[in-house]
VOPAGU-2260 file (C-alpha; in pm, 1 decimal, decimal comma):
REM VOPAGU-2260
SITE   aa  ch    i         X         Y         Z
SITE  MET   A    0    9521,4    2722,2    -132,1
SITE  ARG   A    1    9620,1    3083,9     -61,2
SITE  ALA   A    2    9706,4    3301,9    -359,5
SITE  ARG   A    3   10040,1    3480,7    -357,0
SITE  PRO   A    4   10111,0    3804,2    -545,4
SITE  GLY   A    5   10311,0    3746,2    -861,4
SITE  VAL   A    6   10242,0    3371,5    -872,4
SITE  GLU   A    7   10064,4    3235,7   -1178,6
SITE  VAL   A    8    9837,0    2937,9   -1119,3
SITE  ALA   A    9    9766,0    2708,7   -1413,8
SITE  VAL   A   10    9494,5    2442,7   -1414,7
SITE  VAL   A   11    9645,7    2131,7   -1570,7
SITE  PRO   A   12    9423,5    1845,5   -1691,9
SITE  MET   A   13    9592,7    1510,8   -1629,0
SITE  ALA   A   14    9510,8    1145,0   -1679,9
SITE  ALA   A   15    9685,9     810,1   -1691,3
SITE  GLY   A   16    9522,0     698,2   -2014,0
SITE  GLY   A   17    9208,9     575,8   -2186,1
SITE  ALA   A   18    8886,8     776,6   -2178,8
SITE  ASP   A   19    9019,6    1003,3   -1903,1
SITE  LEU   A   20    9318,8    1099,0   -2116,8
SITE  ARG   A   21    9094,9    1177,3   -2414,1
SITE  ALA   A   22    8879,3    1394,9   -2189,8
SITE  ALA   A   23    9185,5    1578,5   -2055,2
SITE  LEU   A   24    9314,3    1648,0   -2406,1
SITE  ALA   A   25    8972,3    1754,8   -2530,9
SITE  ASP   A   26    8947,3    1995,6   -2238,4
SITE  LEU   A   27    9239,3    2187,6   -2386,7
SITE  GLY   A   28    9024,6    2285,8   -2682,2
SITE  ASP   A   29    9303,6    2228,7   -2936,5
SITE  ALA   A   30    9311,7    1848,9   -2941,0
SITE  SER   A   31    9113,4    1623,8   -3174,7
SITE  PRO   A   32    9105,6    1270,1   -3031,4
SITE  VAL   A   33    9098,3     981,8   -3279,5
SITE  VAL   A   34    9002,6     646,2   -3129,7
SITE  THR   A   35    9035,3     291,9   -3260,3
SITE  SER   A   36    8738,1      86,1   -3370,7
SITE  GLY   A   37    8806,6    -182,6   -3110,8
SITE  ASP   A   38    8588,7    -234,5   -2804,3
SITE  PRO   A   39    8742,6     -35,1   -2515,8
SITE  GLU   A   40    8549,2    -247,7   -2265,7
SITE  ALA   A   41    8674,9    -579,4   -2403,6
SITE  PRO   A   42    8884,2    -774,7   -2150,3
SITE  ALA   A   43    9256,6    -788,4   -2216,9
SITE  VAL   A   44    9400,7   -1123,8   -2317,0
SITE  ALA   A   45    9649,3   -1238,5   -2054,0
SITE  GLY   A   46    9991,9   -1368,1   -2148,3
SITE  ILE   A   47   10126,5   -1380,7   -2502,2
SITE  ASP   A   48    9885,0   -1381,3   -2795,0
SITE  PRO   A   49   10109,4   -1436,5   -3100,1
SITE  TRP   A   50    9840,9   -1322,3   -3343,7
SITE  SER   A   51    9721,6   -1003,5   -3174,8
SITE  THR   A   52    9811,2    -696,9   -3379,0
SITE  SER   A   53    9846,9    -323,3   -3323,8
SITE  LEU   A   54    9698,3    -256,1   -3668,6
SITE  GLU   A   55    9395,7     -67,4   -3531,3
SITE  ILE   A   56    9625,3     166,9   -3339,4
SITE  GLY   A   57    9813,8     227,2   -3662,4
SITE  ASN   A   58    9491,5     300,5   -3849,6
SITE  ALA   A   59    9394,1     559,7   -3588,7
SITE  LEU   A   60    9742,4     711,2   -3605,9
SITE  ALA   A   61    9725,4     731,4   -3985,5
SITE  ALA   A   62    9393,8     916,1   -3957,6
SITE  ALA   A   63    9546,2    1160,4   -3710,1
SITE  LEU   A   64    9848,3    1219,9   -3934,7
SITE  ALA   A   65    9631,6    1309,6   -4234,6
SITE  SER   A   66    9609,3    1672,3   -4120,3
SITE  ARG   A   67    9987,8    1701,7   -4065,2
SITE  PRO   A   68    9970,4    1796,2   -3695,6
SITE  ALA   A   69   10276,2    1917,0   -3507,1
SITE  ARG   A   70   10228,8    1648,7   -3242,8
SITE  VAL   A   71   10027,9    1331,8   -3193,3
SITE  VAL   A   72    9980,0    1175,2   -2850,8
SITE  VAL   A   73    9942,5     797,5   -2883,4
SITE  ASP   A   74    9769,4     637,6   -2586,1
SITE  LEU   A   75    9923,7     292,4   -2537,3
SITE  THR   A   76    9791,0     231,7   -2186,3
SITE  GLY   A   77    9614,1    -100,0   -2161,1
SITE  VAL   A   78    9752,9    -229,0   -2492,3
SITE  ARG   A   79    9799,9    -606,6   -2476,5
SITE  THR   A   80    9929,7    -675,3   -2825,8
SITE  HIS   A   81   10277,5    -825,3   -2844,7
SITE  ASP   A   82   10402,5    -729,4   -3191,1
SITE  ALA   A   83   10643,2    -442,6   -3111,9
SITE  GLY   A   84   10415,3    -213,0   -3309,1
SITE  SER   A   85   10455,3    -398,8   -3637,7
SITE  GLY   A   86   10082,2    -355,1   -3699,8
SITE  ILE   A   87   10125,5      20,4   -3656,6
SITE  LEU   A   88   10402,5      15,9   -3915,3
SITE  ALA   A   89   10182,8    -181,0   -4157,2
SITE  ALA   A   90    9898,5      68,6   -4123,2
SITE  LEU   A   91   10137,4     354,8   -4200,4
SITE  GLY   A   92   10265,1     188,6   -4518,7
SITE  ALA   A   93   10579,8       1,1   -4412,9
SITE  HIS   A   94   10668,1    -314,7   -4609,4
SITE  ALA   A   95   10855,6    -632,1   -4513,5
SITE  ASP   A   96   10919,5    -982,9   -4642,0
SITE  VAL   A   97   10666,1   -1112,1   -4386,5
SITE  ALA   A   98   10319,7    -993,4   -4284,4
SITE  LEU   A   99   10351,3    -697,9   -4048,0
SITE  ASP   A  100    9983,4    -706,1   -3953,2
SITE  ALA   A  101    9966,6   -1066,9   -3829,7
SITE  GLY   A  102   10106,3   -1021,0   -3479,2
SITE  VAL   A  103   10441,7   -1137,1   -3350,7
SITE  GLY   A  104   10362,6   -1484,0   -3485,5
SITE  GLY   A  105   10378,4   -1341,4   -3836,0
SITE  LEU   A  106   10720,8   -1185,4   -3781,5
SITE  ALA   A  107   10909,8   -1516,2   -3777,0
SITE  GLY   A  108   11187,0   -1511,9   -4035,8
SITE  ILE   A  109   11173,5   -1137,9   -4106,8
SITE  THR   A  110   11490,5   -1020,6   -4284,3
SITE  ARG   A  111   11385,8    -708,0   -4477,2
SITE  LEU   A  112   11189,8    -398,4   -4381,6
SITE  ASP   A  113   11114,2     -79,1   -4574,4
SITE  LEU   A  114   11018,9     195,2   -4330,2
SITE  GLU   A  115   11038,3     490,3   -4569,4
SITE  PRO   A  116   10664,5     508,6   -4659,2
SITE  ALA   A  117   10575,8     520,2   -4289,3
SITE  ARG   A  118   10841,5     780,0   -4212,2
SITE  ALA   A  119   10719,1     993,2   -4501,4
SITE  LEU   A  120   10366,5     983,9   -4360,1
SITE  VAL   A  121   10488,2    1086,1   -4015,0
SITE  GLY   A  122   10704,4    1362,1   -4160,1
SITE  ASP   A  123   10790,8    1625,7   -3899,5
SITE  THR   A  124   10512,0    1525,1   -3662,1
SITE  GLU   A  125   10627,8    1449,4   -3309,0
SITE  LEU   A  126   10491,4    1122,2   -3172,9
SITE  VAL   A  127   10441,5    1105,0   -2796,1
SITE  ALA   A  128   10378,3     759,7   -2650,2
SITE  VAL   A  129   10176,8     746,4   -2328,3
SITE  VAL   A  130   10221,8     415,5   -2145,6
SITE  ASP   A  131   10122,8     256,8   -1818,3
SITE  PRO   A  132   10359,5     386,3   -1545,3
SITE  ALA   A  133   10417,1      25,8   -1436,4
SITE  GLU   A  134   10572,3     -49,6   -1777,8
SITE  LEU   A  135   10818,1     241,0   -1794,2
SITE  GLY   A  136   11106,4      17,5   -1691,1
SITE  ASP   A  137   11018,5    -274,3   -1918,5
SITE  LEU   A  138   11281,2    -386,8   -2167,6
SITE  LEU   A  139   11180,2    -538,5   -2499,8
SITE  LEU   A  140   11408,3    -842,7   -2497,6
SITE  GLY   A  141   11576,9   -1094,1   -2271,3
SITE  LEU   A  142   11512,0   -1210,8   -1917,2
SITE  ARG   A  143   11380,1    -866,4   -1818,1
SITE  GLY   A  144   11187,8    -816,8   -2139,8
SITE  VAL   A  145   10815,3    -800,2   -2202,7
SITE  THR   A  146   10798,7   -1159,1   -2331,2
SITE  ALA   A  147   10965,8   -1298,7   -2020,5
SITE  ARG   A  148   10749,6   -1087,2   -1791,0
SITE  ARG   A  149   10418,6   -1172,9   -1954,8
SITE  GLY   A  150   10515,9   -1532,3   -2022,0
SITE  HIS   A  151   10631,3   -1618,6   -1670,7
SITE  ALA   A  152   10326,1   -1446,3   -1520,5
SITE  THR   A  153   10091,3   -1673,7   -1713,8
SITE  GLY   A  154   10293,7   -1994,5   -1746,5
SITE  ALA   A  155   10348,0   -1962,0   -2121,3
SITE  ASP   A  156   10520,8   -2236,6   -2318,9
SITE  PRO   A  157   10899,3   -2174,5   -2303,1
SITE  ALA   A  158   10929,7   -2256,0   -2673,8
SITE  LEU   A  159   10672,9   -1986,8   -2755,8
SITE  MET   A  160   10858,4   -1738,2   -2536,7
SITE  LEU   A  161   11191,1   -1807,5   -2708,0
SITE  ALA   A  162   11040,4   -1781,0   -3056,5
SITE  THR   A  163   10856,6   -1461,4   -2964,7
SITE  ASP   A  164   11166,5   -1298,9   -2818,8
SITE  ALA   A  165   11367,3   -1392,0   -3128,4
SITE  SER   A  166   11109,5   -1239,2   -3362,9
SITE  LEU   A  167   11092,5    -918,8   -3159,8
SITE  GLY   A  168   11472,2    -901,6   -3162,1
SITE  SER   A  169   11483,9    -940,5   -3539,6
SITE  LEU   A  170   11231,6    -659,1   -3589,6
SITE  ALA   A  171   11407,6    -428,9   -3344,6
SITE  GLY   A  172   11737,2    -495,1   -3522,3
SITE  LEU   A  173   11589,9    -399,2   -3858,9
SITE  LEU   A  174   11437,5     -86,9   -3703,9
SITE  GLY   A  175   11773,1       9,9   -3556,3
SITE  VAL   A  176   11625,3      79,7   -3213,6
SITE  PRO   A  177   11842,3     -25,3   -2915,2
SITE  ASP   A  178   11669,7    -190,8   -2622,4
SITE  GLY   A  179   11624,9       4,8   -2302,9
SITE  PRO   A  180   11378,1      91,0   -2025,5
SITE  GLY   A  181   11032,8     153,2   -2168,4
SITE  MET   A  182   11095,8     -18,5   -2501,1
SITE  GLY   A  183   10890,9    -318,5   -2389,2
SITE  ALA   A  184   10591,4    -109,4   -2284,2
SITE  ALA   A  185   10262,0    -188,0   -2458,2
SITE  GLY   A  186   10403,3    -508,4   -2603,0
SITE  GLY   A  187   10694,0    -318,9   -2757,7
SITE  ALA   A  188   10478,2     -72,3   -2953,2
SITE  VAL   A  189   10708,0     203,4   -2826,6
SITE  VAL   A  190   10984,9      55,5   -3042,6
SITE  ALA   A  191   10789,5     118,2   -3363,3
SITE  LEU   A  192   10700,7     475,4   -3267,2
SITE  THR   A  193   11062,3     546,2   -3172,8
SITE  ALA   A  194   11182,4     420,2   -3511,0
SITE  LEU   A  195   10950,0     649,7   -3702,5
SITE  GLY   A  196   11145,0     965,9   -3640,1
SITE  ARG   A  197   11068,4    1251,2   -3406,2
SITE  GLY   A  198   10954,5    1037,4   -3117,6
SITE  SER   A  199   10949,6    1144,3   -2753,1
SITE  PRO   A  200   11044,7     903,4   -2472,9
SITE  PRO   A  201   10744,6     712,9   -2336,9
SITE  ALA   A  202   10564,3     910,9   -2069,6
SITE  PRO   A  203   10347,0     784,6   -1784,9
SITE  ARG   A  204   10099,4    1066,8   -1839,1
SITE  CYS   A  205   10032,9    1374,7   -2045,4
SITE  ALA   A  206   10013,6    1707,9   -1863,6
SITE  PRO   A  207    9987,5    1997,9   -2109,1
SITE  ARG   A  208    9913,0    2345,0   -1976,8
SITE  ARG   A  209    9604,8    2554,2   -2039,2
SITE  ARG   A  210    9621,1    2884,7   -2223,6
SITE  SER   A  211    9762,6    3163,2   -2005,4
SITE  SER   A  212    9838,9    3530,5   -2043,2
SITE  ARG   A  213   10207,7    3448,1   -2075,5
SITE  GLY   A  214   10165,6    3234,4   -2384,1
SITE  ARG   A  215   10119,3    2865,7   -2429,1
SITE  PRO   A  216   10333,1    2571,0   -2540,0
SITE  PRO   A  217   10234,0    2371,6   -2849,5
SITE  PRO   A  218    9950,5    2140,4   -2735,4
SITE  PRO   A  219    9910,6    1778,1   -2834,3
SITE  THR   A  220    9697,9    1740,5   -3142,3
SITE  SER   A  221    9530,9    1404,6   -3102,9
SITE  SER   A  222    9538,5    1074,4   -2919,1
């Protein structure tokens, strides 16, 4: 690459997710990654697991929010839970008339949800969801939703698919989040993060800039 007078060159660490994303953020010097206690090498469960929960992601997010950062980057790449982030909401203090930390199977019959404790914990922090690029177009519900996609790919029981889609729809309705491209990413966890306030649209990658002589933008705080 030939340098040109007057052109500023910035080295930008990038990654799709996982350990590489944590390394890219740590390379900035301003980020403090917080990881879940789960096994990152554990194989993902194919199809729909009605009892898998995003609670551990929520616990890590709660730990990151304790210092009131300006921004938290939440790495959702590789997430195979299917609870629309209800476990995240539970970890942040949300309450409902059903168990929020028991997976999508525990959401059946949900009619009430109190999100205020979780929103208070998030405060003015911006939440940035990083998802697999292949899931950016995924809807949450319906024939093009995450349940239909995962279910048809693995031959899931149609009755389970219908019940799962209905439960996700009930939660999304209580959260007040309309369906759209990206809402089904990471088993719908994007929906929960979007409902919590100052959320950014799901991104396929995170590409913050290094410090330069012309100033720097606010960096992500943790992942």
